[in-house]
C-alpha positions as CSV (number, residue, x, y, z in Angstrom):
1,M,9.2,-11.6,-7.9
2,N,12.1,-13.0,-5.7
3,A,11.5,-14.4,-2.5
4,R,11.1,-12.7,0.8
5,R,14.0,-11.9,2.4
6,P,14.0,-13.8,5.7
7,T,14.2,-11.5,8.9
8,R,13.4,-11.6,12.2
9,Q,10.0,-11.4,13.3
10,I,8.4,-9.0,15.6
11,T,5.1,-8.5,16.9
12,V,2.7,-5.3,17.3
13,G,-0.4,-4.8,19.2
14,D,-1.9,-6.8,22.2
15,E,-4.3,-9.2,23.3
16,R,-7.4,-6.6,23.0
17,V,-6.7,-5.2,19.2
18,G,-4.8,-8.5,17.8
19,R,-1.2,-8.8,17.4
20,L,0.1,-8.2,14.1
21,L,3.3,-9.5,12.9
22,I,6.1,-7.9,10.6
23,G,9.0,-10.1,8.6
24,G,9.8,-13.7,9.7
25,G,11.6,-16.4,7.9
26,R,14.3,-16.6,10.9
27,P,13.5,-18.4,14.1
28,D,13.1,-16.8,17.2
29,R,15.6,-16.3,19.5
30,H,13.9,-19.4,21.3
31,G,15.1,-21.2,17.7
32,N,11.5,-21.8,16.8
33,P,10.9,-21.7,12.7
34,T,8.7,-18.0,11.7
35,T,7.1,-17.9,8.5
36,P,7.2,-14.8,6.5
37,A,3.9,-12.1,7.7
38,P,2.2,-10.6,4.8
39,V,3.5,-7.3,4.2
40,S,1.3,-5.0,6.5
41,V,0.0,-1.4,5.3
42,Q,0.9,1.5,7.8
43,T,-0.1,5.4,8.0
44,M,0.4,8.4,9.8
45,T,-2.7,10.6,11.2
46,A,-3.2,14.6,10.2
47,G,-4.8,16.2,13.0
48,Y,-3.2,16.7,16.5
49,T,-3.1,14.1,19.1
50,H,-4.2,16.1,21.8
51,D,-7.4,16.3,20.3
52,A,-8.0,12.6,21.5
53,R,-11.6,12.3,20.3
54,A,-10.4,14.0,16.6
55,C,-7.3,11.7,16.6
56,L,-10.0,8.5,17.5
57,A,-12.1,9.1,14.5
58,E,-9.1,9.4,12.3
59,I,-7.6,6.1,13.4
60,E,-10.9,4.7,13.0
61,K,-11.2,6.0,9.4
62,L,-7.8,4.9,8.5
63,A,-8.8,1.3,10.0
64,A,-11.4,1.3,8.0
65,A,-9.7,1.8,4.8
66,G,-7.7,-0.8,5.6
67,A,-5.0,0.3,7.8
68,D,-2.7,-2.6,9.6
69,I,-1.5,-0.2,11.5
70,V,-1.5,3.7,12.1
71,R,1.0,6.5,13.8
72,V,0.8,9.0,15.6
73,A,3.1,12.2,16.7
74,V,3.3,13.2,19.8
75,P,5.6,16.1,20.3
76,E,4.5,17.3,23.4
77,R,3.0,16.1,26.6
78,K,-0.4,16.8,26.3
79,D,-0.5,14.1,23.3
80,T,1.5,11.6,25.3
81,Q,-1.5,12.0,27.6
82,A,-4.5,12.0,25.0
83,L,-2.6,8.5,24.4
84,K,-4.3,7.1,27.3
85,E,-7.7,7.5,25.8
86,I,-7.3,7.2,22.5
87,V,-5.0,3.5,22.5
88,P,-7.7,1.0,24.5
89,A,-10.3,2.8,22.2
90,S,-8.3,2.6,19.0
91,P,-9.1,-0.9,16.7
92,V,-5.8,-1.5,15.3
93,P,-2.2,-1.0,16.7
94,I,-0.8,2.3,17.3
95,V,3.1,3.4,17.2
96,A,4.3,6.7,18.9
97,D,6.3,8.7,16.4
98,V,9.0,10.0,18.8
99,H,12.2,12.8,17.8
100,F,13.2,15.3,20.0
101,H,12.1,14.0,23.3
102,F,13.2,11.3,24.9
103,Q,10.5,11.5,27.6
104,R,8.3,11.4,25.4
105,A,8.7,7.7,24.4
106,L,8.3,6.9,28.3
107,E,5.2,8.6,28.6
108,A,3.8,6.8,25.5
109,I,4.6,3.4,27.1
110,E,3.4,4.1,29.7
111,A,-0.1,4.9,28.2
112,G,0.0,1.4,26.1
113,V,1.3,2.3,23.1
114,H,1.9,-1.3,20.8
115,K,5.2,0.9,19.4
116,I,8.2,3.4,19.4
117,R,9.4,5.1,16.4
118,L,13.1,6.7,17.3
119,N,15.2,8.6,15.6
120,P,18.6,8.2,15.5
121,G,19.7,11.9,14.3
122,N,17.6,13.6,17.1
123,I,17.6,11.3,19.9
124,A,21.5,10.2,20.5
125,D,21.9,10.7,23.9
126,R,23.0,7.1,24.8
127,A,21.6,7.1,28.7
128,Q,18.1,8.4,27.3
129,V,18.0,5.4,24.8
130,E,18.6,3.6,27.1
131,E,16.1,3.9,29.7
132,V,13.3,3.9,26.5
133,I,14.9,0.2,25.7
134,D,14.5,-0.5,29.1
135,A,11.0,0.7,29.6
136,C,9.7,-1.2,26.0
137,K,11.8,-4.5,27.5
138,A,9.1,-4.3,30.3
139,A,6.3,-3.2,28.6
140,Q,2.9,-5.8,28.8
141,G,4.0,-6.9,31.3
142,G,7.1,-8.2,30.5
143,R,5.8,-9.1,26.7
144,G,7.7,-6.1,25.3
145,I,6.9,-3.7,22.3
146,P,9.2,-3.0,19.3
147,I,11.1,0.0,18.5
148,R,11.6,0.9,15.0
149,I,14.6,3.0,14.3
150,G,14.1,5.5,11.5
151,V,16.8,7.4,9.7
152,N,15.8,10.1,7.3
153,E,17.6,11.7,4.6
154,G,16.3,15.2,6.4
155,S,17.4,14.2,9.8
156,I,20.5,11.6,9.4
157,I,22.9,15.0,9.1
158,E,24.1,16.5,12.2
159,R,22.4,20.1,13.2
160,R,23.7,20.8,16.4
161,D,27.2,20.6,16.5
162,K,27.7,23.1,13.4
163,Q,31.4,22.2,12.8
164,K,30.5,18.2,12.8
165,R,27.4,19.6,10.3
166,L,29.7,21.7,8.2
167,K,32.3,18.1,7.5
168,E,29.4,15.7,7.2
169,L,28.2,18.1,4.7
170,G,31.1,18.9,3.0
171,A,31.6,15.2,2.5
172,V,28.3,15.2,1.0
173,F,28.7,17.3,-1.6
174,S,32.6,16.6,-2.0
175,H,31.8,13.5,-4.1
176,H,28.7,11.6,-5.2
177,K,25.7,13.0,-3.0
178,D,23.8,9.9,-2.5
179,G,26.9,7.6,-1.9
180,Y,28.0,9.5,1.1
181,L,24.5,9.8,2.3
182,L,24.1,5.8,1.8
183,A,27.2,6.1,4.1
184,I,26.1,8.4,7.0
185,M,22.6,6.1,7.1
186,I,24.2,3.1,7.7
187,T,26.9,4.3,10.2
188,K,24.0,6.0,12.2
189,L,22.6,2.7,11.9
190,E,25.4,0.8,13.0
191,E,26.2,3.4,15.8
192,Y,22.2,2.8,16.9
193,L,22.1,-0.6,17.1
194,D,25.3,-1.2,19.0
195,I,23.2,0.1,22.1
196,F,20.5,-2.1,21.3
197,H,22.3,-5.2,21.4
198,E,24.3,-4.2,24.2
199,R,21.0,-4.0,25.9
200,D,20.2,-7.4,24.5
201,F,17.3,-6.0,22.7
202,F,16.2,-7.3,19.3
203,D,12.5,-6.2,18.6
204,I,13.5,-3.9,16.1
205,C,12.4,-2.8,12.6
206,I,14.6,-0.3,10.6
207,S,13.4,2.1,7.8
208,A,15.7,4.3,6.3
209,K,13.8,6.9,3.8
210,S,14.7,9.6,1.2
211,M,12.7,11.9,-1.4
212,S,14.8,10.4,-3.9
213,A,13.2,7.2,-5.2
214,P,16.8,5.6,-6.7
215,L,18.8,6.5,-3.2
216,V,15.5,4.6,-1.0
217,V,16.3,1.6,-3.7
218,D,19.9,1.8,-3.3
219,A,19.6,2.8,0.9
220,Y,17.3,-0.7,1.5
221,T,18.7,-2.9,-0.8
222,E,22.2,-2.1,1.1
223,I,21.0,-2.8,4.4
224,S,19.1,-5.8,3.9
225,K,22.5,-7.2,3.2
226,R,23.9,-6.1,6.5
227,F,20.8,-6.6,8.6
228,D,18.1,-9.2,9.9
229,Y,15.7,-6.7,11.0
230,P,12.5,-6.6,9.1
231,L,12.1,-3.5,7.1
232,H,10.0,-0.5,6.9
233,L,9.7,0.7,3.7
234,G,8.5,4.6,2.6
235,V,9.7,7.6,0.6
236,T,10.0,10.5,2.7
237,H,8.7,14.1,1.6
238,A,6.6,12.0,-1.6
239,G,4.7,15.4,-2.2
240,P,0.9,15.3,-3.8
241,K,-1.1,12.0,-4.2
242,E,-0.5,12.9,-7.7
243,T,3.2,12.7,-8.1
244,G,4.2,11.3,-5.1
245,A,2.3,8.0,-5.9
246,I,4.4,7.8,-8.8
247,R,7.8,8.7,-7.0
248,S,6.8,6.1,-4.3
249,I,5.7,3.5,-6.6
250,A,8.8,3.3,-8.4
251,A,11.1,3.0,-4.9
252,L,8.6,0.4,-3.3
253,S,8.0,-2.1,-5.7
254,A,11.6,-2.5,-7.0
255,L,12.3,-3.1,-3.6
256,L,9.1,-5.4,-3.3
257,C,10.4,-7.2,-6.5
258,N,13.4,-8.2,-5.1
259,G,11.9,-9.8,-1.4
260,I,12.5,-6.8,0.7
261,G,10.0,-5.0,2.6
262,D,8.0,-6.2,5.6
263,T,5.7,-3.2,6.1
264,I,5.0,-0.1,4.3
265,R,4.4,3.7,4.5
266,I,3.3,5.5,1.2
267,S,3.3,9.0,2.3
268,Y,0.6,12.1,0.7
269,A,0.9,15.5,1.5
270,S,-3.1,14.7,1.5
271,D,-5.6,12.8,3.0
272,P,-4.0,9.9,4.4
273,V,-6.9,7.6,3.7
274,Y,-5.4,7.9,0.0
275,E,-1.8,6.3,1.5
276,V,-3.9,3.4,2.8
277,Q,-5.7,2.5,-0.5
278,D,-2.3,3.0,-2.8
279,G,-0.6,1.1,-0.5
280,L,-2.7,-1.7,-0.5
281,E,-3.4,-1.7,-4.4
282,L,0.3,-2.0,-4.9
283,L,0.4,-5.0,-2.4
284,W,-2.6,-6.2,-4.9
285,S,-1.0,-5.7,-7.7
286,L,2.3,-7.8,-6.9
287,G,0.1,-11.0,-5.4
288,L,1.5,-9.8,-1.3
289,R,-1.6,-9.5,-0.1
290,E,-4.9,-11.4,-0.6
291,R,-6.9,-8.9,-2.9
292,K,-9.9,-7.7,-0.8
293,G,-13.3,-6.3,-2.9
294,A,-13.5,-6.3,-6.4
295,E,-10.5,-5.6,-8.9
296,L,-11.8,-3.6,-11.2
297,I,-9.7,-3.2,-15.0
298,A,-10.7,-0.7,-17.7
299,C,-9.7,0.2,-21.1
300,P,-7.3,3.7,-21.8
301,T,-9.5,6.2,-23.8
302,C,-9.0,5.8,-27.6
303,G,-10.9,6.6,-31.0
304,R,-12.9,3.7,-30.7
305,I,-14.7,4.3,-27.6
306,Q,-18.7,4.8,-28.1
307,V,-20.0,5.2,-24.5
308,D,-19.2,7.5,-21.9
309,L,-16.4,5.1,-20.4
310,F,-14.9,7.3,-17.9
311,T,-18.0,8.3,-16.2
312,L,-19.0,4.5,-16.3
313,T,-16.0,3.4,-14.7
314,Q,-15.7,5.5,-12.1
315,Q,-19.5,4.5,-11.0
316,V,-18.8,1.0,-11.3
317,R,-15.5,1.3,-9.1
318,E,-17.3,3.7,-6.0
319,K,-20.6,1.0,-6.1
320,L,-18.0,-2.2,-6.6
321,A,-16.1,-0.3,-3.2
322,S,-19.6,-0.6,-1.0
323,E,-21.2,-3.5,-2.7
324,I,-18.9,-6.3,-2.9
325,T,-16.5,-8.2,-0.5
326,L,-15.1,-10.9,-2.9
327,P,-11.9,-10.2,-4.7
328,M,-13.6,-10.9,-8.5
329,K,-12.7,-9.3,-11.1
330,V,-14.5,-7.3,-13.0
331,A,-13.8,-5.6,-16.4
332,V,-15.1,-2.5,-18.1
333,M,-14.0,-2.2,-21.7
334,G,-15.1,0.7,-24.4
335,C,-15.1,-1.5,-27.6
336,V,-14.7,-5.0,-29.6
337,V,-10.8,-5.0,-29.7
338,N,-10.0,-5.8,-26.2
339,G,-13.6,-6.5,-24.7
340,P,-14.0,-9.9,-25.5
341,G,-10.1,-10.7,-24.2
342,E,-11.1,-9.3,-20.9
343,A,-14.7,-10.4,-20.9
344,E,-13.3,-14.0,-21.0
345,G,-10.3,-13.5,-18.2
346,A,-12.7,-11.6,-16.1
347,D,-15.6,-12.9,-13.5
348,V,-17.8,-10.3,-15.2
349,A,-17.5,-8.2,-17.6
350,V,-19.3,-5.5,-20.0
351,F,-17.9,-4.3,-23.6
352,A,-19.2,-1.5,-25.0
353,G,-20.6,-0.9,-28.8
354,D,-22.8,1.9,-30.5
355,R,-24.5,3.0,-27.1
356,R,-24.7,-0.4,-25.9
357,G,-22.8,-3.4,-23.7
358,I,-22.7,-6.9,-23.4
359,I,-22.3,-8.6,-20.3
360,Y,-20.7,-11.9,-19.9
361,V,-20.3,-13.9,-16.6
362,Q,-17.3,-15.9,-16.4
363,G,-17.2,-15.8,-20.4
364,E,-20.9,-15.9,-20.7
365,K,-22.7,-13.8,-22.2
366,V,-26.1,-12.7,-19.7
367,A,-26.8,-9.7,-21.7
368,N,-27.4,-7.0,-24.4
369,V,-28.1,-3.8,-23.2
370,P,-28.3,0.2,-23.5
371,E,-26.0,2.6,-22.3
372,G,-28.3,3.9,-19.7
373,E,-29.0,0.5,-18.6
374,I,-25.4,-0.8,-18.4
375,L,-24.2,0.3,-14.9
376,E,-27.4,-1.3,-13.1
377,R,-27.1,-4.4,-15.1
378,L,-23.5,-5.6,-14.0
379,L,-23.6,-4.3,-10.5
380,A,-26.8,-6.3,-10.2
381,E,-24.3,-9.3,-12.4
382,C,-21.8,-8.9,-9.9
383,R,-24.2,-9.5,-6.8
384,G,-25.6,-12.1,-8.2
385,F,-21.8,-13.6,-8.8
386,Q,-20.9,-12.8,-5.4
387,E,-24.2,-14.7,-3.9
388,R,-23.7,-17.4,-5.7
389,I,-20.0,-18.0,-4.8
390,Q,-21.1,-17.6,-1.2
391,R,-24.0,-20.4,-1.7
392,G,-21.0,-22.8,-3.4
393,E,-22.7,-22.8,-6.4
394,A,-19.7,-20.8,-8.5
395,S,-16.0,-20.2,-8.2
396,L,-13.4,-17.4,-8.3
397,G,-11.9,-17.2,-12.2
398,Q,-13.6,-20.2,-13.9
399,K,-14.1,-19.4,-17.3
400,R,-17.3,-21.3,-19.0
401,V,-17.1,-20.6,-22.9
402,E,-14.8,-19.1,-25.2
403,I,-15.6,-15.8,-26.9
404,V,-15.7,-15.0,-29.8
405,P,-15.1,-11.3,-31.4
406,P,-18.4,-9.9,-32.7
407,D,-19.1,-9.3,-36.0
408,P,-18.9,-4.9,-36.0
409,L,-21.8,-5.3,-38.7
410,G,-24.1,-7.8,-36.0
411,E,-25.9,-6.9,-33.2
412,L,-23.3,-5.4,-30.8
413,G,-23.6,-2.4,-33.5
414,S,-20.2,-1.2,-33.2
415,G,-20.5,2.2,-34.9
416,W,-19.0,1.2,-38.3
417,E,-22.2,0.8,-39.7
418,K,-21.2,3.9,-42.1
419,M,-18.1,3.4,-42.7
420,A,-18.9,-0.6,-43.4
421,A,-21.2,0.3,-45.7
422,E,-19.0,3.1,-47.6
423,R,-16.3,-0.5,-47.7
424,V,-18.9,-2.3,-49.0
425,K,-20.3,-0.2,-51.5
426,G,-16.5,0.4,-52.8
427,A,-15.9,-3.0,-53.4
428,E,-19.2,-3.3,-55.0
429,L,-18.0,-0.5,-57.7
430,T,-14.5,-2.1,-58.0
431,V,-16.7,-4.7,-59.0
432,G,-18.7,-3.2,-61.7
433,E,-15.8,-1.9,-63.2
434,T,-13.6,-4.9,-63.5
């Protein structure tokens, strides 16, 4: 992991909902030092914003899943009107997604939204952009609200001026496609940023998304060299969760490991709750956010498994999510090969043999139970361990003993009995013949 890239720092939110910091590491405009904020997770509502009650219910669900920021689409005036009801009741900062009508941005700002997203490919009129900038500067009684400049591959090429579009498309396909798209993205950003700089506006976040993971990596890498604004990472049009997760993580993890990225959205053609869950898991896995709740690890399938490991793992996962709040490590292992090592490294662990499970707490064996009792006993040990931590009687990540893998013929009853017996018989025959 490389150190986080230092950036300017922006603030999203207000006194009621809280002020979320994005980016940091460079001094602010007054010369005061800033510390990089944890990478935040964003998502976007899937329903219509003008249905205020349903939109707010979705925002609350996304916030409960762990979203730090939620973006809503405001294509029509009735959507920005609904923001007057949504924003004061939202549990997290709200971003208004503005594309074709700059007036929607002005209405959203008036409704108290916490951030604006503008697309240079769709709102290019300088006077209109300046009006939005000035409104953002004056918002929140002069505290101002930030603007994300969002450049997408699908909207960056000119589409209104036919001749200009043909020229740009010709440039794209006349040589290396990604190289020209990258050049267009950076050029558009530079042109757009000039307007903001001339208006003395620097509360900016940048994104440059594509459906191509390699282009996303290249774009953000080059942008991070040229601009010191915080970066919003994402892969656009990533597809359904099943494939979009791979496409998104391929790009985002590469960037985050290189210290690039200050806020992320994983985009799926699916329930946005999954975007939040997977975004958090990515940051937890990379050590960029402090984990909330249990970390569950489980072994993959193989011919050694002798319990219904898949069902057990899912049941454990669901129960842990609802009952455990501390970041304890819980291991569910299906045999004696890798089980002992994981039991020793986990806070609470089970590894199984022939329809049984041996349960350990911080390396100390506490139970040997039949398969049907594994789930409840494992969860009971997790709950008890959490209570001991809360009372100050235990600490996370502290093993007590060294675990020696059990003899497959011994108390675990690993299912090798018949095979082992045949081996013993064979050995006896060999000795007798000798």
